[in-house]
C-alpha positions as CSV (number, residue, x, y, z in Angstrom):
1,M,186.0,47.1,-164.5
2,K,188.7,46.7,-162.1
3,P,188.2,48.0,-158.5
4,N,190.4,50.5,-157.3
5,I,192.8,49.0,-154.7
6,K,194.0,52.3,-153.2
7,F,190.4,53.4,-153.2
8,I,189.5,50.5,-151.4
9,L,192.2,50.4,-149.3
10,T,191.6,54.3,-147.9
11,I,188.4,53.6,-147.6
12,L,189.2,50.5,-145.1
13,G,191.4,52.3,-143.1
14,V,189.5,55.4,-143.3
15,I,186.9,52.6,-140.8
16,I,189.4,51.3,-138.8
17,F,190.7,54.2,-137.4
18,V,187.5,56.4,-137.2
19,G,185.6,53.7,-136.4
20,G,188.6,53.2,-133.4
21,L,188.2,57.1,-133.0
22,A,184.2,57.2,-132.4
23,L,185.4,53.9,-129.7
24,F,187.6,56.0,-127.7
25,A,184.7,58.4,-127.9
26,F,181.8,56.4,-127.3
27,L,183.5,55.2,-124.3
28,G,184.2,58.9,-123.3
29,F,180.2,60.1,-122.9
30,Y,179.4,56.6,-121.3
31,N,182.8,56.7,-118.2
32,R,182.5,57.9,-115.3
33,F,186.3,58.3,-113.9
34,W,185.3,61.5,-113.2
35,A,186.6,61.3,-109.1
36,D,187.2,64.8,-107.9
37,D,186.5,67.0,-110.7
38,W,182.6,67.6,-108.4
39,C,184.8,70.4,-106.4
40,Y,184.9,72.4,-109.4
41,N,181.0,72.8,-109.8
42,A,181.1,73.5,-106.1
43,D,183.0,76.8,-107.4
44,L,181.3,77.2,-110.0
45,K,178.1,77.4,-108.2
46,T,178.6,79.4,-105.5
47,L,180.5,82.1,-107.3
48,G,180.6,82.2,-110.3
49,L,182.0,81.7,-113.5
50,F,184.0,84.9,-113.2
51,G,184.1,84.5,-110.2
52,A,185.9,81.2,-110.1
53,L,188.5,82.7,-112.2
54,R,189.5,85.4,-110.0
55,G,189.8,82.5,-107.3
56,Y,193.5,82.0,-108.6
57,T,194.7,85.3,-106.8
58,Y,193.0,83.8,-103.6
59,I,192.1,79.8,-103.7
60,T,195.3,77.5,-103.6
61,A,193.7,75.4,-102.2
62,Y,192.7,74.3,-105.8
63,A,194.9,73.4,-109.3
64,S,195.9,77.2,-108.6
65,N,197.7,76.4,-112.5
66,R,194.7,75.1,-113.7
67,F,193.4,78.0,-115.6
68,S,191.7,75.8,-118.4
69,L,190.2,73.6,-116.3
70,T,187.8,76.1,-114.2
71,L,186.8,77.7,-118.2
72,F,186.0,75.7,-119.7
73,S,184.9,73.7,-116.6
74,G,182.6,76.7,-116.5
75,L,181.5,77.1,-120.0
76,L,180.6,73.5,-119.8
77,Y,178.2,73.6,-116.6
78,P,175.5,74.7,-117.4
79,L,175.0,71.3,-119.5
80,R,175.8,69.8,-116.3
81,I,176.4,65.1,-117.2
82,Y,175.7,66.5,-120.1
83,G,179.0,68.8,-120.3
84,V,180.9,65.7,-119.1
85,Q,180.1,63.7,-121.3
86,I,180.8,64.9,-124.1
87,M,184.1,66.5,-122.9
88,T,185.8,63.3,-125.2
89,P,183.8,63.2,-128.0
90,L,184.8,66.6,-128.3
91,V,188.2,66.8,-128.3
92,I,188.4,64.0,-130.5
93,L,186.5,65.8,-133.3
94,L,188.2,68.9,-132.8
95,W,192.0,67.4,-132.7
96,L,191.3,64.9,-135.9
97,T,189.4,68.1,-138.0
98,G,192.4,70.7,-136.7
99,L,194.9,67.9,-138.2
100,I,192.4,66.9,-141.3
101,W,192.5,71.0,-142.1
102,L,196.2,71.1,-141.5
103,L,197.1,68.1,-144.1
104,Y,195.4,69.9,-146.0
105,N,197.0,73.5,-146.1
106,I,200.5,71.7,-145.5
107,F,199.9,69.7,-149.1
108,K,197.9,73.0,-150.7
109,I,201.8,74.5,-149.6
110,I,203.7,72.2,-151.3
111,G,201.1,72.4,-154.7
112,L,200.0,68.7,-153.7
113,S,196.3,68.6,-154.1
114,I,195.0,65.4,-152.5
115,N,191.3,63.9,-151.8
116,S,189.8,63.8,-148.4
117,L,189.2,60.9,-148.3
118,F,192.6,60.1,-148.0
119,L,193.4,62.8,-145.3
120,T,191.2,61.6,-143.1
121,F,193.2,58.6,-142.9
122,A,196.2,60.1,-142.8
123,A,195.1,62.3,-140.1
124,S,193.2,59.2,-138.4
125,I,196.3,57.4,-138.0
126,P,198.4,59.3,-135.8
127,L,195.4,60.7,-133.5
128,Y,194.6,56.4,-132.9
129,Y,197.5,55.8,-131.9
130,T,198.6,58.5,-129.9
131,I,195.4,58.1,-127.8
132,Y,195.9,54.4,-127.7
133,L,199.4,54.6,-126.7
134,A,198.6,57.1,-123.4
135,P,200.3,56.3,-120.6
136,H,197.7,56.9,-118.9
137,L,194.5,56.6,-121.4
138,Y,191.6,57.7,-117.9
139,Q,193.6,60.5,-117.1
140,D,194.9,62.0,-120.7
141,L,192.0,61.5,-122.2
142,Y,188.2,60.4,-120.4
143,W,188.1,62.8,-116.8
144,R,187.2,66.2,-116.6
145,S,190.7,67.1,-114.6
146,G,193.0,65.5,-116.9
147,L,191.8,66.3,-120.1
148,L,191.3,69.9,-119.3
149,P,194.6,70.6,-118.7
150,Y,196.9,68.4,-120.5
151,T,195.3,67.3,-123.7
152,A,193.0,70.0,-124.4
153,P,196.6,72.4,-125.1
154,I,198.0,70.1,-127.9
155,V,194.4,69.8,-129.5
156,F,194.3,74.2,-129.0
157,C,198.5,73.6,-130.9
158,T,197.4,71.3,-133.0
159,W,194.8,74.4,-134.0
160,I,197.4,76.9,-134.3
161,F,199.6,75.1,-137.0
162,V,196.2,74.9,-138.8
163,L,196.3,78.8,-138.3
164,I,199.6,79.8,-139.1
165,T,199.7,77.6,-142.7
166,R,195.9,78.5,-143.8
167,Q,198.1,81.7,-143.4
168,C,200.5,80.3,-146.1
169,I,198.5,79.8,-148.4
170,L,196.3,82.8,-148.5
171,E,197.5,85.3,-150.9
172,K,197.3,88.0,-148.3
173,P,197.1,87.4,-144.9
174,S,193.9,87.5,-142.4
175,R,193.5,89.6,-139.4
176,L,190.9,87.4,-138.4
177,T,193.0,84.5,-137.8
178,N,196.1,87.2,-136.9
179,F,193.5,87.9,-133.9
180,L,192.4,84.8,-133.3
181,I,196.4,82.8,-132.7
182,A,197.0,85.0,-129.6
183,P,193.4,83.3,-127.7
184,F,194.4,79.7,-129.0
185,A,198.0,80.5,-127.7
186,F,197.0,81.7,-124.2
187,L,195.1,78.8,-124.0
188,A,197.2,76.8,-125.0
189,G,199.9,77.5,-122.6
């Protein structure tokens, strides 16, 4: 029996690119380049999540334009240092999953059937190179004050496109999907 070259190359590609993404995620878990992030923890500890968010109306000394940084820092605050460590792997996983689902929806819209292995391969290539070619990897992926306001919105935009393309493949549009697009757009903005 002849080996299927396309299948072997697809598996090899998945191993290489998903392995590269796993390495980025692993480095994020052990990275200690968090710089001035702890002022947010002090505000969250003293003011609470809603107090820190309400602070955007009167505290102008810190990041008055970084709503998502305060919100997600507050949501991960109860996990302490582990919450900061899981951010990079979580962002990479959510981004890759969103790209795979987006490609699935696009192929479904145009009437092609593609297996999940190929979708994983096709989604992992641009994601790997997006991260690899980031102008300042530590600031974009490993530093909480850079990851949450600058990289996470790209992940939310990916998921907005997933929801929009999902509506295209449904016989009857989903009200829940329409409802989810609004908060995702708010967080991406």
